[in-house]
N, C-alpha and C positions, 0 to 999 in steps of 0.2 A: 246557573253554573255553565260557563263554555266547554270545560272537560268533566268527564267522568269525576265522581269523588272517590279518591283512593282510600280505602279502607284496610286496615293490617289489622289483622285477629291474631293474638300471639296465646299458643296453647303448646306446654311442652310436648307431651304425648297424646295425641288424638285417638282415643277409644272410642268406638260407636256406642257402646253400652253405658259411657259414662254420663253422669249428669250434666256436669258443664258441657261436655260436649254436644247432647241433644239439644242445650239450650242452643249453642253456637248452629249446630245443623238447621235447626229450626227457623232462627235468624236468619242466616245466610242463605236458605232457599225463599226465604219472605222476602228477602231484601233483592234479590238478584232483580238488577232491570237495567237499561240502559244507561242511566245515570250512576251506575257505582260499580266500580274496578275492587273484586274482593281477592284480599291476599292472606293467606294464612302462613303465619310464621313459626314453624313445628320441629321438634328436633324427630319425630316419625309418625307418618300419618297410615290409619289403618281404615279400611273401608274402601267404599268408592268413591271418586274422584270426580265433582262435577266439573266438565270440561272448563266452565267459565269462569272457576277459582285457580287462581295464581299462587302455588305452594312453594313455600320458601323453605328450604330445609337446613338447620342450623345443628350438627350435631356433633359438636365438640367433644373429644376425648375425654371421660369422666373416670374417677379413680375412687369414690365412694360419694355419699349422699350430699354432704356439702359442695363438693367439687361439680356433681352432677346440676345442682341449683345454680351456683354462682358461675358456671361454664355455660349454662345456657342462658342465662340473663345476661351476660357479657357479649356473647355471639348474635341475641336476638336484637339487642340494642345496637349494635354495630349493623345489623341487616336494616333495621328501618332506619336509620341515620343516612344509611347510603341511598336507600331509596325515595327518601323525602316523601312518605305518604302524608295524606292530608290530616289523617286520625290514624292514631294508634290505639287499638283495644286489648289490653292486656287482662288473660285470665290467670298471670302468674303473678307474684309480687315481685314486681320491677322497676326501679325508680325510673321515671322520665317519660313513661308513657303518657298519653293524653285520657283514657278512661280506664280506670280499673274494676272490672267488674269482681267482687268480695264473695264468689261463689262458694268458699270454703272458709268463708267467715273470721273471726278474729281468731288468732292461733292460741293466743294466752287463753283467750275463753274457753278452749276445747281442752287444753292441759289444766285448766283448774276443775272444769269437770271430769276426767280423766282421773285425775288425784283422787277423787271419792271412792274410785272403785280398787285402788292399789293399798298395799300397806305402808304405811307412814313414810318410810326412809325410800321407799321406791318414789312416792308421791312428789317426795321434797328434791328428789334427784332430777326430777323431770326440767325442772328450771334451771339446772346447770347444765345439762346435755347441751354437747355442742352443736348439734343440729336442731334443736329447738331454740337456740339462742342464736343463731344463724338467721332461722325463718322469723322471728319476733323483730332481729334487728332489721331486716331486710322490709318487713312492714313497715316497722318506722320509718325509715328513708324514703319509701316510696310515698308514704302520706306525707312527709314532709316536705317533698319535693315541689318547687313552683311550677314545675312542668304540669302535673296533674289538676286536669280542670274538673272531671267528674269520676263520682264514684257509682257503679252499679249495684244496687242490692237486692236480693230477691226476696226478702223479708223485712220488716220493720224492727226487727228484734236484731239484726244487724246492723242496720242503720244507728241506731240507739248506742250499739257496743262502740262502734267506729268513733261516734261523737265523745264518747265518756273517756275512750281509752287513747285516742290521737288527736282530740280536740279540732277534728276536722268541721267546718262550720256546716249546719244542717241543710244549707243553699247548693250546697257542692255535692249531695248524695240523692239521687234517685232510686226508688223503689220500684222496679219494673219486674212484676211475678212471672212466675214461667207459665210457658202454653200449654196446653191440652188440646189433642185433636178429640174432641168429646164424639165423633162418630166413629172412632176408632177403638175406643173403650167404651162399651155399652153396658148397661145392665143386664141380667140374663132373666130368662123367663122361669117359671118354676119348673117347667118340664126341663128346658135346656140345662138348667141346674141339677135336675135329676139324673141326666143324661149324663152330663160330665161326670159325678158322683162315680157312676157306674163305670165309667171308662175308666177313672184311675184309682179305683178301689178305694173308695174315700166313703167311710160310714154314712149313712143317710139320716141317720135319727140323732144325731148329735151336733151342737152347735160348731161352726167350723170358723178359723181364725186364720188369716194369712198374715205373714211377716215376710217383706220383700227387702232384701239388703246385702250385699257382702261387706265384709267387715262387721263381724259379730259382736264384737267388744264394742264398739263406738254407736252399733245402731241397737243394742240395750235387748240383744237374744236371752242373755242371762235370766234378766228380770222379766221378759215375756215367759221362758220357760217356767220361772218362778211361780207366775201368777197362774196359769195355764194349769199348773199342777194341782194347784187348790181349788178346780172347777172339774166339771164332766167335758169341758169343751176340748176339741182338737186343734193343732196347729200347723199350717203348713208352711213350711220354712223355705222359700224360694231365694237362692242366693248361695255363693260358696266363701269358705273361708280353710286356710291352712290347719287351724287350730278345729276345726266342726270335730274332733273326737272328745273334747273336753266339754262339748256341749251335749253331745249323745251321752256322756259320762253323768252330767249332771243331770238330764232327764232319767236315766235309770236309777239314780239315788233317788230322787223324788218321786221316784214309781210311777211317772207319767210316760215311759218310752214307748207305750203301746199308743200313744196319743199323739206323738210328734213326727210328723214325716218329714225327711230331710228329703226334699227334691232337687238340690243342687242349683247352677245356673240354669236358665231357661231364655230362651231365645224368644219365646212367645209368653207372655205372662197372661193373657186376657182369660184363656180358661180358667186359672187358678183365682184369679179375681172374681170370675163368673161363679165357680165352685165356694168361695167364701162367704161367710154373711158379714165380717166386716175385717179390716186390717187394725194389726196389734203393732206398734212400732214407736217403744218408749227408748227411743236413742239419746244418748248422752249428751249430743250435742249435734246439730245439723242445720245448716241455716234455710234450707226448702228442700225437702227431698222430692222429687218428682212424682215417687212411688205415691205420695199422699195425693196427687191431683189424678193420677190412674185410679187409685181406690174410688176416691169420690166421683169420678165419672161415670164407673162400673156401679153408683149406687151404694158404696160402702160407706157406712159408719165409721169413723177412724179413732181409735185410742192412740193418742200420742202426748210426748213430755213437753212439761214448759220452756226446755231448753230447745227446741223445735221450731224454725220460725213458720213449719206448716200449720203451729195450732192456730196461727191469726185465722185461718182459714176454719176452726172448729168453733160451733157455740156450744158450749157444756149441756150435754142432755137432749141437745137437736138433731146434731149430726155426727155426734162423738163425745169423747171425753178427754180432758186435758189433766193429767196429774204428773208429781214429780218422778223424774225415770227411775229412782230406786225405792219408790212408794209401792211396795208388793200389795198390799192389802186396797191400796186404792185403784191400783191396775186390776186387782182381783172382782173388786166392786163394779168397775165399768165393765168387765168382760161379762158378769153374771148379769147386768142390766140390757146388754145389747139382744138377746135372742129374743127376747119377748115378741111375739109374732107382729100384732097393731103396732106397735111401738116402734116395731124395725120398719114396717111399710113407711112409715110417715118419716122416720130418720133416713131411711133411703133416698125418700123424694127429696128432702132437703139437700142431703149431701151431693145427689145429682145438681140440683139447682144454683148450690154454690158456685161450681166450677165452670158453668157456662159461659159467664163472659170472656172468661182467660182463654180467647183463642189465638192461634198463630197470627192471625192480621191483626190483633190489638197489637200485640208485641211487635210486630215490626212496626206499627204504627207508631208507637212509645218509641223506638229504638231512632227511627228516622226522625222524630221531633227534637230526641237529643241530640243529635248529629248535627242537625240545623241550628241548636243552640249554641254549639261548642264553635261551629263554623264563623258564628256571627259575633263570639269574642274578639 
């Protein structure tokens, strides 16, 4: 190639702590080289800007959720058409992109899972809601657009859903799992674990589980608290939600409020992974949360749900357990099976080994090979 590849990545709002953003940051850092010109089309950019990245701000006026989505889609499309980029990779549901990264999964599948925890009338109403109809329609238009050359999924689960719901051919979908820096997320020694527990006033003699995620309803915190209540274990809740009070009340109602520690958002999660014995994340619907990779990297067995793409990394009983997000007795059984000392050491080892191949170098290699295939089309 005589000129650098001009790649544009589209993300409406760049938040450094978001899962999609961490994928973008790792990909951009790994891809930075002389043969690549990196462009980001965004409404708002937070965090440090790499001097080699070209930031294109598209921030049209918004009057509500639908106007926010449709306004940004129109402005972003105009930006990429005007700039004639070689490849446009969108992380938003916008028709006309070359590559779509389905980091949020399939919207209809999320609504179907959400229906399970809502009263009947409210669940039925989800599919009549104007915003949800807009998102589902935007998805449908984007997958039907002939400009779309490839879809990147971060789990096989989402790949299968896209094939089933939109009839996209399997060869147009590439599964690229997220990367993890396994030198940054490392298991703690017994003495480190003990020191950290003392530092954060966490009891030493009780099995300790960690839940990491904001958006407590979708990430299954109610089920996690309900399952923990039936055991003697404690739960560290790392993340924030405007309805936190509701979850505190649930813990009180179930008589386990002394064993649920609400720790809020934490910039550095490593300490809390190192305190814990396992990750508990019975998420209602999640394409593949990065926290599963982080926990496995720290040697933590993972308890998660069948509707979580991260379950693809879990060998039931070997490095964790997979059950239905709302099956409290199965979650409780999994919790009680984890802390047995010898089993835990073996599970911890398998957990860590599971993620070792998923390095940033592997991620960038897979992306570069995908871009080359697209340019050759």
